[in-house]
Every structure is written in C-alpha cells, then in structure tokens.
C-alpha positions in Angstrom: 0.5 -30.6 -4.1 -2.4 -28.4 -3.2 -4.7 -26.9 -5.8 -5.8 -23.5 -4.5 -8.9 -21.9 -6.0 -9.0 -18.3 -4.8 -9.4 -14.5 -5.4 -7.8 -11.5 -3.8 -10.2 -11.2 -0.8 -9.6 -11.4 2.9 -11.0 -15.0 2.9 -8.9 -15.9 -0.1 -5.8 -14.5 1.4 -6.2 -16.7 4.6 -5.5 -19.8 2.5 -2.6 -18.4 0.4 -0.9 -16.9 3.5 -1.3 -20.3 5.3 0.1 -22.2 2.4 3.1 -19.8 2.3 3.6 -20.1 6.0 3.6 -23.9 6.1 5.7 -24.3 3.0 3.4 -26.6 1.0 3.7 -26.6 -2.8 0.5 -25.3 -4.4 -0.9 -24.3 -7.8 -3.2 -21.3 -7.9 -6.4 -21.3 -9.9 -7.8 -17.7 -10.0 -11.6 -17.6 -9.5 -12.7 -14.2 -10.6 -15.7 -13.5 -8.5 -16.3 -10.3 -10.4 -17.0 -12.4 -13.5 -19.0 -15.1 -11.7 -16.4 -17.8 -12.0 -17.5 -19.1 -8.7 -20.8 -20.3 -10.3 -19.1 -22.5 -12.9 -20.3 -26.1 -12.7 -16.8 -27.5 -12.3 -16.1 -25.1 -9.4 -19.4 -25.9 -7.7 -18.3 -29.5 -7.5 -15.4 -28.3 -5.2 -17.2 -25.5 -3.5 -21.0 -26.1 -3.4 -21.5 -22.8 -1.6 -20.0 -20.9 -4.6 -17.5 -19.0 -2.4 -13.7 -18.8 -2.4 -11.3 -20.1 -1.3 -11.3 -23.8 -1.9 -8.6 -26.4 -2.1 -8.0 -29.9 -3.5 -5.3 -32.0 -1.9 -3.8 -34.4 -4.5 -2.2 -36.4 -1.7 -5.5 -37.3 -0.1 -8.1 -36.5 -2.7 -9.8 -34.3 -0.2 -11.6 -31.2 -1.6 -12.5 -28.5 0.9 -14.3 -25.2 1.0 -14.7 -22.6 3.9 -11.6 -20.7 4.8 -11.6 -21.6 8.5 -11.9 -25.3 7.7 -9.1 -25.0 5.2 -6.8 -23.4 7.8 -7.5 -26.2 10.3 -7.0 -28.8 7.6 -3.6 -27.4 6.5 -2.6 -27.0 10.2 -3.4 -30.7 10.9 -1.7 -31.8 7.7 1.6 -30.1 8.5 1.5 -30.0 12.3 2.0 -26.2 12.1 0.2 -23.1 13.5 -2.2 -25.0 15.7 -1.0 -26.0 19.1 -1.1 -29.6 20.3 -1.6 -28.6 23.9 -5.3 -28.8 24.6 -5.7 -25.4 26.2 -3.9 -23.5 23.5 -5.5 -25.6 20.8 -9.0 -24.9 21.9 -8.3 -21.2 22.5 -7.0 -21.0 18.9 -10.1 -22.7 17.6 -12.2 -20.4 19.8 -10.7 -17.3 18.3 -10.8 -18.7 14.8 -14.6 -19.1 15.3 -14.8 -15.6 16.6 -13.3 -14.4 13.4 -15.5 -16.6 11.3 -18.7 -15.6 13.1 -18.0 -12.0 13.8 -14.9 -10.2 12.7 -15.3 -11.4 9.1 -19.0 -11.2 8.4 -19.5 -7.9 10.2 -16.5 -6.3 8.6 -17.8 -7.5 5.3 -21.0 -5.7 5.9 -19.0 -2.6 6.8 -17.2 -2.8 3.4 -20.6 -3.0 1.7 -22.2 -0.1 3.5 -19.3 2.2 4.3 -17.1 1.8 1.2 -19.2 0.5 -1.7 -22.7 1.9 -0.9 -22.1 5.0 1.3 -25.2 6.9 2.3 -27.5 4.2 1.0 -28.7 3.4 4.5 -27.8 5.6 7.5 -29.1 2.8 9.8 -26.9 0.1 8.2 -23.8 2.4 8.1 -24.2 3.1 11.8 -25.0 -0.5 12.8 -22.0 -2.1 11.0 -19.7 0.8 11.6 -20.2 0.6 15.4 -20.1 -3.2 15.4 -16.8 -3.0 13.5 -15.4 -0.6 16.2 -16.6 -2.9 18.9 -14.9 -6.0 17.4 -11.7 -4.1 17.1 -12.0 -3.2 20.7 -12.4 -6.9 21.6 -9.3 -7.7 19.6 -7.4 -4.9 21.2 -8.2 -6.1 24.7 -7.3 -9.6 23.8 -3.9 -8.5 22.5 -3.0 -6.6 25.7 0.2 -8.1 26.9 0.3 -10.6 24.1 2.3 -10.7 20.8 -0.4 -12.9 19.2 -4.0 -13.8 19.8 -3.1 -17.1 21.5 0.4 -16.5 22.6 2.1 -18.1 19.6 1.4 -17.1 16.0 -1.4 -19.3 14.7 -4.2 -19.8 12.3 -6.3 -17.5 14.5 -3.9 -14.6 13.7 -3.9 -15.4 9.9 -7.7 -15.4 9.8 -8.1 -12.2 11.7 -5.2 -10.3 10.1 -6.5 -11.0 6.6 -9.7 -9.0 7.5 -7.8 -6.3 9.5 -5.7 -5.7 6.4 -8.7 -3.8 5.0 -9.0 -1.4 7.9 -9.2 1.5 5.5 -12.3 0.1 3.9 -13.8 -0.2 7.4 -13.0 3.4 8.3 -10.9 2.2 11.1 -7.9 4.2 12.4 -5.5 1.6 13.9 -4.0 4.2 16.1 -7.2 4.0 18.1 -6.3 0.4 18.9 -2.6 0.3 19.8 -2.4 -3.4 20.6 -4.0 -4.2 17.3 -1.7 -1.8 15.5 1.4 -3.4 17.0 0.1 -6.9 16.1 -0.9 -5.9 12.6 2.4 -4.4 11.7 4.4 -7.3 13.0 2.4 -9.8 10.9 2.4 -7.5 7.8 6.1 -7.8 7.6 6.3 -11.6 7.6 7.7 -12.8 4.3 4.9 -15.5 4.0 2.2 -12.9 4.6 3.7 -10.6 1.9 3.9 -13.5 -0.5 0.4 -14.7 0.3 -1.1 -11.3 -0.3 0.1 -11.4 -3.9 -2.0 -14.4 -4.7 -3.6 -14.7 -7.3 -2.2 -11.3 -8.4 -0.2 -8.5 -6.8 -2.5 -5.7 -5.6 0.4 -3.5 -4.4 1.9 -2.9 -1.0 0.1 -4.1 2.1 -1.8 -1.2 3.7 0.0 0.2 6.7 -1.3 2.5 9.5 -0.1 6.0 9.6 
C-alpha cells in the first residue's frame, strides 16, 4: 500500500497517474497547498521541501518527495514504464530530467506571469512565454516519427504530459505543434490518465486541443 500526499497540480498528477498505470493500491491524502497544508509539521517529516507530491511505501517504510524520484521509485518497484535496456533506460531518464529541469519549472513561471499575473512584468511574460514555446518546439521535434518520447510509453511521457495538460494556461495552441498534439491526445484518452487526473478531486474533463 502506498500513501500518496498530493494536490491537483501537474506534479501531483504525475504520481497519481503513475500509481494508476502500474496498478498499485494507494490511499490519497489531500494536501491543500492553497491553505498551507504543505507546511504542517507532520507533512514536513515526509516532504522537507514542503512541496507535493510525496509518498510513503508501507511495504518498505520508504518515504519519498520529488515527483521525478517518485516516478523512478514506482517504476523500479513494479518493473513498469522504465526500460531495462540500457540505451532506452538512460534516454528515459534523460528526458525525465529535461522535464524536471525545464519543461516543468519554465512552464510554471509561464503560469505565474501569463495566467495569474498578466501585465505585471512585460519582460517576464515575454521571457517565459518564449521559453515555453521553445520547449514545446523541442518536444515536437523529439516526437517526430515517434509515438512516445522514448519509443515506448514511459515515466518520461507521464511527467511531461502532466505539464502539457495545462497548455491553455501557457497560452499554447497545440495545433502549432502537431507531433505534440497527436501524442497529447493519445495519452489523454488512457484510462489510467483519466483516473489519475481526478486525484485528489475531480476538476472536470481533461483539456483537449481544438
């Protein structure tokens, strides 16, 4: 049994989608980041960086924070969604790190300046808007001739898709990135993804491109 501490953010959905995909039993503990639940002393014992998601594995006693590490841990635990072949394995980790280092943080800044604080800083809006477009371009090029980021569906796809699912917040038209659009739609219809996006509460239908 996995205890999942999460909220309805892209990073939180990485963990819930992964748990649904690999079929592990889990109990959800909502951490309402709008009410500062992430700063509660008991939660900080699990996630010292006061971020979501976090997990506790009752089988092993391991507690883990950081969404990318959680994806790798669950993949190793179940033997799913991370290739055993060295080349594919390292490419998957490479693209997971790309998401963790760029596609997540930069898109998060786009959310901040383009959706929640429009016109606060023209410089920041331009900087993060253009970087978001550049990163989508990198992803579109990677998906040329591929169904998934590293051939087979993997933790790299889960991590990246969770952030792409807020393309509207990022002022991105997926029609400008046809390979991303095809990939995005195919993942959005997976039953485990649909279920994972409803954790810890159902926000409504997954956004789909026009």
